[in-house]
N, C-alpha and C positions, 0 to 999 in steps of 0.2 A: 614443468613451468614453475619459476620461482614465485613466492607469495606476492611480491610487489606487482609483478606482471599480471598475475592472476587477479589481484585486486583491481588493477586498472581496467582489465578486460570486463570485469563485472560492472564497474561504474559506467563504462561506455555502452554496454548492452542493457543496462538497467535491469539486470536479472535479480529477482527476489528469491533469496534462499534463507529460510528462517531457522533451520536447524543449526545447532552448534554442538559438536561432540564434546562431551564432558561438561556441558553447561546446563543447569536446571533452568527451565523456562518459567518465568514469573508472569502471571496474567494480571491485567489491570482490574481494579475493582472500583466501585463508586464510593466506597468509604475508605478513609475519611474524606469528607467533602472539603474542598479547598476554595477559598474566595480569593479573587484577584483584587487587591486594594487599589493599585494604580501604578503608573510609571512616570518618570521624570528624568530630565537631563541633569546630570550632576554639574554644578556650577564650575566654570573655568576648567573644563576637562577636555578641551580641544586637543586633537592629535594624540590622545592616549592609546597606545597599543597594549593589549593584554592587561586590562585593569584587574586588580586583585582586591578581594573583599574578604573580611573576617567578621564574625559575630561573637560577642561575649556579653553575658548578662542581658541587658536590654539595649546595648549600644552596638553600632555597626561601624567598622573601620574600613577605609578604602584607600588604596595607594595606586598611583600611576605616574607616568612621566608625560607631562602635558606641556604644550607650547606650540611652536610653529616650525615646520620643516624639520631640520636637525637640531634646532636650538630649543631644547626641552628642559624642564625642571621637574625634579622629584616633588610630588605634591601629596599631601595627606588630607583626607576628608573624614569627618566623624558625624554620625547621626545618633543623637543621644537618647532617643525614645522610640519604643516599639509603636507600630501602628501609624507612623507618620512617614511622609515622603521627603521632607526637607533636610538636606545636609547643611551643616555649617559651611561658611566660606573656607576654602582650603588653606592649609599652611604650606607655603613654599619653602622646602628644606634646602635644596641646593641643585646645582646643574646636573643634568643627565643628557649631555650632548651626544649626538650621533643619530644614526638611523633609528627611528622609533621602534621598529621591530626588535631591535637588539638592546637599545638603551632604555631598558624597562626597570620598573620598581616593584617592590613587594612589601607586604605588611604582615606582622604576626603579633599575637598577644600571649605573653607568658602566663602560666597558671596563676601567678600572683597579681596579674592585671597590668604589668608593665608592657608598653607598646613599643615595638621595634619596626623601623622602616629601613630597607636597603635600596640604594639607587645605583644603577650601572652607568657610569659616565665613560662611554667608549671614546670620547674625545681625548681624555688623558689616561685611558686604560685603568680606571680606578673604580672599585666598588666601595661606596660610602655607606656608613651606618649612622642612624640617628635613633634616639630613644626618648620616651616620655613616661613618667610614673603612671599616668592615667589617660593619656591621649588628649588632654586639654591644655597642657602647658609644654611648649616646645622651645628649644633654643637652637635655631638653624645653624648658628656658628659653632655649636658644639657637635661637630661631625667627626666621626672616627673613620679611619682607613682600615678596611678589611684586607684589601690587596691592591697593590699598584704596579702597573707595568707588567711586562712579561708575556703578552699575548692578547688575542682577541677573545673576550669572554662574552657569552650571551646568557639570557634567561636566569639571572640570579634570584634565589629564593632563600628566605630566612626562617629559622625555627628557633624557639626559645623555651627552655625549662626555667625553673627559678635559679638554676646554678650553672647553666651552660648555654652558649649560643652556637648555632651552626649556620653557615652560609654555603649553599650548594648551587652550582652553575654548570653550564655546558661549555666545554672548551676543547677544541682540536679533536672532536669526535669522541670525547669521554666526559662522563660526569665527575666533577671534582668538588672538593669541599675544603673549608677551613673551620676550625672550632676554637672557642675560647671560654674560659670561666670568668673573665672580667666582664661582669654584667652591665656596668655603667661606665667604666672607663674605656671600654672598647679596645683594650690592648691585649698583649699576650696571645695573639693568634698563632695557632699551630702552623706548621708548614702545609703547603698545598698537597692534598692526597687524593687518591682515586676512590670514588664510591664503588665503582665497578670497572673491570678491565674490558667490558663489552662496549661495542661501538654504540654511541648514544644517538638518540633521535628525539628532538623537540625539548620541551620543558621538563625538568625534574619537578616532583611535588614533595613537600615536606610537611611533617606534622609531629606534635608532641602530645603524649597522653595527658588527660585532665589532671592527674596528680604529678606530672612531670617526671615520672619514672622511666618512660620509654620514648624513644625518638626513632622515626623511620623515614625512608625516602622511597617513593614509587617512581618508576621510570620505564620508558619504552626503549627498546634497542633496535638497531637497523634491521635485524632479522625479522622483526614484527612480533616480538614476544614482550610480555609484561613481567617485570621483576619488582621485588621489594628488598631494600637494604635496611637491616635493623641494626641500630647502634649497639655495639657490644662493649663500650667503654674506651676503646682505642681505635675503632674503625667500624666497618659495616659488614655484617654477615648477610650474604646474598641469598634470597629465596625466589624461586620462579613461581609466579602466580598462574600464568596460562601460556601454553604454546599449542596452537591449533593451526588449521590450514588457512586461516584468515590472517590479514595484516592488521595487527593491533597497535593502537597508538593513544597518546594524550591521556595518560592516567592521572587521577588525583587520589589523595589519601586522607584518611581521617581516623581518629580513635574514638571508640565508644566509651561510655562511663566505666566499663569493666576493663579498660585499657587494651582491648582487642583492636587489631588493625582492620579497617575497611578500605577497599580499593575499588574505584570505578574507572572504566575506560571504554573506548569504542573500537569497533572494527570498521575499516574503511568500506567494508561491504554492507554498511547500513545496519549495524547492530550496536547495542549497548549492553555492557556486562558490569556486574559488581560481584565482590567476594568479601566474605568476613572470615577472619582468622579463627581456626578452631583450636581445641585443646592440644592438638598435636603440632600446632604451628603451621598447618597447611591452610590452603585457601580454596574451599569448595566454591565453584563458580556458578552464578545464576545469571540469566539473561532477562532483561526487561522486554517483554513481548511487544511487537509492533512499534518499536522505537528505534530511530536512527538519529545519529548526531553528526553535525559538522563542527569539528574541533573538539575542544575539551569537554569531558563529562565530569562535572564537579559534584563530589559527594561530601556530605556533612552528616554528623550523627548527633542527635539531641541528648539531653541528660537522661532521658528515659530509655536510650538505646535504640531509637528508631532512626532509620536512614532517611535522608532528604537528598534528592538528586536534581540537578539543574543543568540544562544544556540548550544549544541552539540547533535547529534542524530545518530542513526543507523537504517535505514529502510530496512535492509537486504542486502545492497550493500556495507557495510563497514562504518566505522566511518567518519562522515562528519561535516563540520562547516556550520551553517545556519545563514544568516543575512537577516532580513526583514526590510523594511522601508515603512512608511506610506506616501502617496502622499497628495497634497493639497486638492484633491477631496475625500479623505478618503480611496482610494484603496491602495493596498499593492503591492510592488515589492519585489523580493527576489533574493538571490544569494546563491549558494551552492558551497563549496570548499572542495576538498579532501586533507587533511593534509598529507596523506601518512603514517599514523601511528595511533596508538590507542590514542584517546584524550578524556578527561573528564573535568568536572568542568569549563565550559565556563562562562566568564563574559565579558560584553561589555560596551562601552562608545561611545559617539558621540560628535563631534565638528563640527561647521558650520562656514565657511567663504564664499568664492564664491561657494564652493562645500560643500555638506554634507559628512563628513568623518565618517565612522563607524570603531571603533577600538575594537578588541576582543582579549582575552587571554584564553588559556586553559592549563591544564596539558597535556604534550606531552611526550608519552613513545616511545622511539626509541632505537637503538642499544647502544646509550651513556647513557641510563637511563632516569630518569624523569627530564624534564626541562620545562620552561614556553615558550609557543609559542605565537607569536603576529601575528595578521591578520589585514590587512588594506583594507577597502572598500571605494568606492567613488561614489557619484551620484550628479547630478546637484543640486545646492542649490536653494532653493525656497525663495530667499531673495533679498532685495535691500539695499545695504550698501556700505560704502566707501571702495573701493579696496585699495586706498592709500591716505594718507594725508601728504602734505609737509609743512614744516616750511619755508616759503619763505624768511623771513627776518632774518634768522639765520646767525651768523657770519661765514664766510667761514672756512671750515676745522674743525669745532667743532663737536664732537660726544661724548655724545648727543648734539643736537643743542642748541646753546646759543643765546638768544635774548637780545639785549641791548636797544631796543625801549620800550616805554610804551604800545605798542600794539603788538599782534602777528598776523601774516597774512600768507596766503599760498593758496594752491589749493587742490581740492578734486577730485579724480577720482572714479566714481561709479563702482560697480561690473559688470561683464559681463552680458549682457542681461537686465540691469536695466536702464531705462530712468527716472531719478528723476523728480518730480514736485516741491518738497520742500526740504529744508535742515534745520536742526536744529544744530547749533554749540554752544556748551557751554564750559566754562572753568572750569576744575576740577570736578564739580559735574555733573553727568549724570541726568539732570532734564528733564523728559518727558513733563513737563508743561511749559518749557521755550518757548519764542516766536520763531516761525519758519519764514523762509524767502523763497522767490521763489528760485528755483534752479539756481545757477550761476556757481558753481564749484570753487568759490573763497570765502575767508572769511577774515575779519579783526576785531579782537576782542580786546577791551581794557583790559589790565592787571590790575584788580582792586586792587590786593594785590601785590604791587611792591616789598615787602620785602620777599615774599615766593619764595624759590629757585626752587624746582621742581614743574612744573605745567603741566597740561594735557589738550590738545584740544580733545574734544569729539564730534563726528559727528553722527547724525541720519538722515536717508533719508526716503522720502515717494515716492514710485513709482507713475507714472502718472495714473496708472490703479487701484490704491488702495486708500481707504479712510483713512487708518490708516498708521502711521509711522511704519517702520520695528522695532520690539522690540529690535533688536541687535544694540548696539553702536559699533563704531570703534574709536580707540583713538591713539594719538601720544603724547609722553612726550618730554618736552624741559626744559631747564634751563633758568629761568628769572633772569637777572642781569642787570637791566637798570640803566643808569647814572641818570635818573630822580627820582630814589628812594630817600627816605629821607636820608638814609646812603648808597650811591652808593658803598662804599668800607667798609666792616665790618672788621675794624681793630682797635686795641688799640695801641696808640703811647705814649711812655714815654721817656722823656729825663731827665737824672739825673746825679748827682755827682757819678762818677764811684767808688770812695772809699766807699761811703755809702752803696752800694749794693754788696760789696765784689767782684766786677768783676775785680778789681786789687788786687792781694793778699796782705794781710797785711805784712808789713815788720817787725812787732814786734813779734819776737819769744818768746814763754813763758819762755825759759831758756837762750838761747844765747843772747848776747848784741844786742840791736835793731838797732844800727846804729845812724846816726845823726837825732834825732827826729825833728829838725827844718827843715831839707831838705825833710823828708818823710811825715811829717804831720800825723794827726790822721786818723784812719781807720773808720771814721764815719763823719757825718755832715749833712748839709741842702741839700736836693736833687737839689736845684736850683743854687748851688755854686760849683765851682771847683778851686783847687789851682794849677792844672796842665793843660796843653793845651790838655785836653781830656774830653769828655763827653760820657756817656753810652747811646746808643740808643737801645730801645727795641720796636719791632713791632710784635704784636701777631695777628694771624688770629682768629677772634672771630665768625666765621661762614659765611664768604663770600661765595657766591654761586659758584664762579669759582676759588677761592683761590687767594692768593697774588702773585705778580710777581716781583715788583721792588719798590725801594724807591729813592727819591732824597732829598738832603739837599740843600735848596736855600737861597741866601741872601734875604734881604728885598726887593730888586728890582727885584727878581725872577731870578737873575743870578745863574747858577749852581755852587755849592761848591763841592758836592760829590754825588755819586750815587752807587747803589749796587743792587744785585739780592736777592730776597726773596724766600725761599722754606718753606712754612708753617709759620715759625716764624724766625725773625731775632733778634739777640742780639749781640752787639759788641761795641767796643770803637772807636769813631771817633774823629778827631780833632775838636776843637771848631771853628766855623766860625768867622773870624775877623768881626769887626764892619762894614766893607765895602769891596767890592771886591778889590783884588790886593793891600791889605794893610796888616800890621802886627797886630796881635791880641794884643789889649791893655787891661790893667786891667779895669774892669768895666762891665756893662751890654752889652750883644750883642744879638740882635734880629735876628731871622731867621725863616725859614719855613721848615716843613717836608711834602713832597708830597708822597703819597702811591698809587700804581697802582695795580689793580687786573688783572687777565688773560683775562678778557673781554675788557680791555682797559679803564675801568672806573678809575677815580682818585678822591682823595680829598686832600685838603691841610690844614694843621694845623699850626698856628703860635706858635712858641716856644721861650724861652729865657733861657740864662744861664748867670751867673755872673762869670767872670774870676777874681780870687782874689789870685794871687801868693803871696808868703811871701815877695818878694822884696829883692834885694841885700842888702839893708840897714835895713831890717826889717820893712819897711814902710807898708807892707801888713798885719802885725800881729796885733792882738788886744793888747791894752795896759791896763793892770789891775793896777789901782791906789791902792796900798797896804794901803796907809794911809786912804783911804775911804772905805776899804773893811774889813768886820768883819765876820768871819765864826766860829761857835762854834760846839762842838760835842755833841752828845746825852749823856744821863746819864746811858744808858744801858751798863753795862760792862760784861754781861754774854752771849753775842751773837756775832758771827763774822759778822752778818749782821748789818751794822752801818749806821748812818745818819750824814751828815754834814748839819748844819742849817745855812741858809744864813740870817744873820741879816741885813747886808748891803753889796752891791757889786757895784763897779764902774768900768766898762769896756767900753772903746771907741774903735771904729774900723773905718777904712777908707771907707769900703764898706758895711759891714753887718749891716742890720737893722732888728731887731726882729719884726715879724708881717707883714712885707712887702709882699704883694701878687700881682699876675698878673693873675687872673683867665682866661682871654681871651687868655693867652699864655700858658695855661696848667700848671700854677704854683700857688699853694695855700700854704701859710705858716700858719700852724695851731697853732703856738706858741702864748702864751699870756703873758702879755697884749700887744696890738698892738701899743703902743706909741713908734714909732721909733725914735722920736727926743730926748728921754730921754737917756743920755749917760749910764745909768745903764742897759739899755736893748739892748746894741749893742754887744751881744755875743750869741752864740748858746748853749754852754754847758761848762762843766768842764773836764779837763784832770786830773785824779787822779792816783797817784802811792803810794805804801805803802812799808815801811821797818819794819822789826821786829828787835827790839833792845835788846831783852832778858828780864830777870827777875830782873836784878840787880837794886839797888836803884839809881845808877848813870848811868843808861843806856844811857840817852841822852848825857851825857858828854863823856862816853866811845865811843860812835859812833856819832860824830858830823854830822850835815847835809851835804849832798853831795853838791859839789864834795869834797871828802876826802878819804884818804886811798887808793888812786889809782882808786877809783870808780867815775863814772860820772852819769849824768842823763841817759845815754844810757844803764846803767845796770838795770834800772827800767823797769817794764812792766806797761805801762800807759793804764788806762781804760777810754775811752771816754764815757761820760754820758751826755745825753741831759738834759737841764734845761728848762722845758716848761714854768714855771712861776717863775720869779726871784723876786717876791714880798717878803717883810720881812716875815720871818718865813718859807720860802720854804725849803723843805728837799730834799737832794740828797742822795739816798741809794746806797751803794756799799758793796762789800765783802772784808773783811780784808785779806782773804786767797787767793784771786784771783790774782796770779802772785806776791805775796809778796816777797820782797828781804830779805832773811835771813842774816842779818849782822853778826850774831853770828857764822855762819858756817865758816869752814876753807876755803871753796871755795864758796863764796856767790852765791846762786841760787835763781831762781824765783819759788815760790809756794811750799807748802808742804802738800796739801791735808787735809783730815779730821783728823788732829792730835790734840789730847786732852791735849797735854803737852806744848802748846805754849802760855800760859798765860804770861802776862808781858806788856811791853811798845811797842807801834807802832807809827811810825812817818808817817804822811800823807802829801804828796806834792800835791798842787793844782795849775793848770794853767788854764787860760781862753782859750776857743776855739771859733773862729768865724765859720761861716757856711761852709767855704771851708776846715776846718780842720787845720787852722793855729793856733799855740799855742802862748800864750803870753810869752815874755821873762821873765816877773816877775813871781815869784813862791810864793804862800802862803803856809806856813808850820805850822802844828799843830800836836799835839800828842793825842793818844787815849790809854786807858788801857783796858786790857782783864784780868778778874779775874779768879782764879782757879774755876773749875766746870762749865765753859762756855759750851754753846751748839754750835754744828756745824749744818750746813744744812744737813738734811737727807730726803730721799725719801723712803717711805714705800710702797712696792708692795704687793698685796694680793697673798697668796699661793693658787693655784688652784689644787685641788686634782682630779685625773681622776680615 
C-alpha cells in the first residue's frame, strides 16, 4: 500500500498510532506558562487565503491577498508594539488577481530591517515585489517584476539577506526560484532554476539566518518526505530531513541565533514533528506528543534559541488554535485557544522583549465570511536585556533626541528579573566583540563621527548567573549635531550682486523702451559689486542634522545689522551694511559677517565683502572709456548672425572696479584674467552692446544717423551685457545681431525680428564699457557690420522620435 492510500485509510478509520520510527517523542510540560492575551480580526482582510506573518524586534508584519472573489490586492499590515492587538490600516500595494488559493502574497524582513512583500497576480502571470526601509513608508507604484508570463505559478515566498533576494514558488510540479542582488531596484533577476528535481507538494518555506549568512528552503514532495535545500552560492544543496511510513506535508523553516536550521511539519496521520540541524548537518527528528495539525505547522526560534510552534487542529472537540513554546531546559509549555469558528491555514511568529510574545494568524470563517484572525500569546522572557535606554544629554524637548556634545551619555534599565553583571555599549554597530564594562546602569560614549546625523546607542547585557551575553541587543536612536564638529552648521552662504543673479527683474524690455539706462544699469556684473544699496543673500541647507533656523548679518565689530528666520533655504535682498554701525553707506568696500544658526543652537560665522559702487550724481562712479585709445574691429564673417567684436586695444578706467581683485577669505574670488589690477585697460568687467538694423540701401548709415536721432534715444535699444574675461589684444566678444536688434527701417521701430532670412544689409553696433556693478560708461564706441544675402541663422535641430 502506498503512503498516500495508507494515510487516507488512517484518517477514515480514525486510528491513533503515536509511534514514529526515528523520531524522539517530546512530552508536554506546564512550564513555561503561557498567557493568551486575545484575538482580533485583522482590518480589511476579507478573502485572504494563506496569510503570512513575520516578527522582528517588537513589530509584527503581515501580508495577504485581500479583496472579493478573484479581484484581490496584495496588502501589508504592521503592528508596531508588543502586547497589543491592534494592527494599523493596511497598505494596498497592487493587484493579485486570480483564485485566492493561488494568487497569494508573502512578507519577509531582511537582517537589516528592510521589509519585502511579494504578490502573485495570476491574472497577468506576474510575481511582483515591493520593499520598504522599515515597513512604515511604502510606494505602491514602485513595484518590481520578479517574473512575468511563461506558466501558472502558485505559492510564491520571499527571503532576504542584506545582499541578496530569493523568490521561491511551486510551478508545474516542481519548486522553482529566482534570485537577485539588486536589493532596492528589484532588477537583475537570475534565470528561473529548480530548487529540487523532485515532484513538489504544497507551499515551499524560506528563511535566512539572523546574520544573513545562510538561506534555506524547506519543502514536501509528492512521495510524502520532507527535504531542506541549503543555498550554496549558486543553487541549492538538497538534504533529506525525514522519510518514514507516514505521509509528511506542509513544513516551515526557521534559523536559530546560532544559524542552525529548524524545520517543523505534520503527518496527515495526526502527528507533528520538528528537527534542529546538528553539527554534522543532519536533522535529528522529535515529535510533539499528543499533538496533531490540520495544515501548516509554523515554527519560529527566538533570540535565545528556543523554538515556538503554532498550528491549527481539531481533536474531536472543534477547531482550536495551538501554541507551544520551548523552555530553557528543553521542556515545552502549550496553550489552546478556541476561536469560536472554523479556522485553517495557521502561521505564527515570535518576538521577544521582556516577554516572549507569540503571534499567530489563521483563515477564519464566520458569519461575515473569510477573514484573517490574529492571536496573541505571552510568556515570561528568558532574557537579560535593556528594558529602556535614555539619552541623558539630549537637548530638552527634542524628539528624536538631539545631542550637541561630542559624547552621548545616559542610563540603562535592565529587564524585569535581570540582575546584570556586565554591559556592552556600542555606537552604531552591534559588535559582540566590543569591550564590555562592569554593570553600572550608566554610559558615556565618545561620538567618533561627529558629522554623522543619525546615530544609535546599542546595549547588550550579561546576567550575573550567565557566562555569555544575551544575544539580543536593545537600541535607541538620536541625532548628533555637535558644535565641536568640523562643520557645526551645514550651510552654503553666498552674498552677491542682486542684478547678476536675476533676483531683481531686468528693467530692459525686449520691445518697449527700457527707461534711463544710466539710472537702471546693466542686468549683469561681478558678484562682489553692487550699484544699489542692496545685496542678495542666499543660505542653503546642505544637510544639516537638525536644519537651519536663523541668520544674522553683523558688522565687523559683531554689532547686529539685520537678522531673519530660515526655513530650509533663505534667499532675499538685504541692504548692504555700512562700513561702520550708525553711519551711512559710502561708495567702496564694506566688510561684514554672516552668522548662521541651526535648530540645535550651533552657529558658524563667515566673513563677507561687497563693494558699493553707485553711478554717482555726477557720473563719478561710471567707468570712463578713452575712445582715442580704444580700437575695436569686426570679424570678416558676413554670412552669420553670430558675430565677433575683436578688441585690438581698449582703455577703461574706473574709480572702484579692478579686474582680478579677489578676497578668498571673504568668500569672493574674481576669476577674470589677467589679474593686473593697476593696468587702466583692465578696470572694467565687460561690454554693453546694442544693435540697429539700417537696411539694405547703399547709404544706410547716412539715412539713419547714429542715436540720438529721429526722436529715438539710447533707451530704445536693447542692451546686451557681455562679460569680457580676457581683455588682451585679440580678445573676441561674441554676440547675436538679431538679439533685440532695433529695426530702424520699420515704420514703428521695434526690438528683435527672430529667424528672418531677409534682413541682409547694414547693422550699426554700439558699445559701452561696464564696471562690475553694472555702471555703463558715458562714452559709446560705434562701428558697423554687414550681413550678406544667404546668411545663416542660429538653428536647433531636434531628433524625431517615432513610437
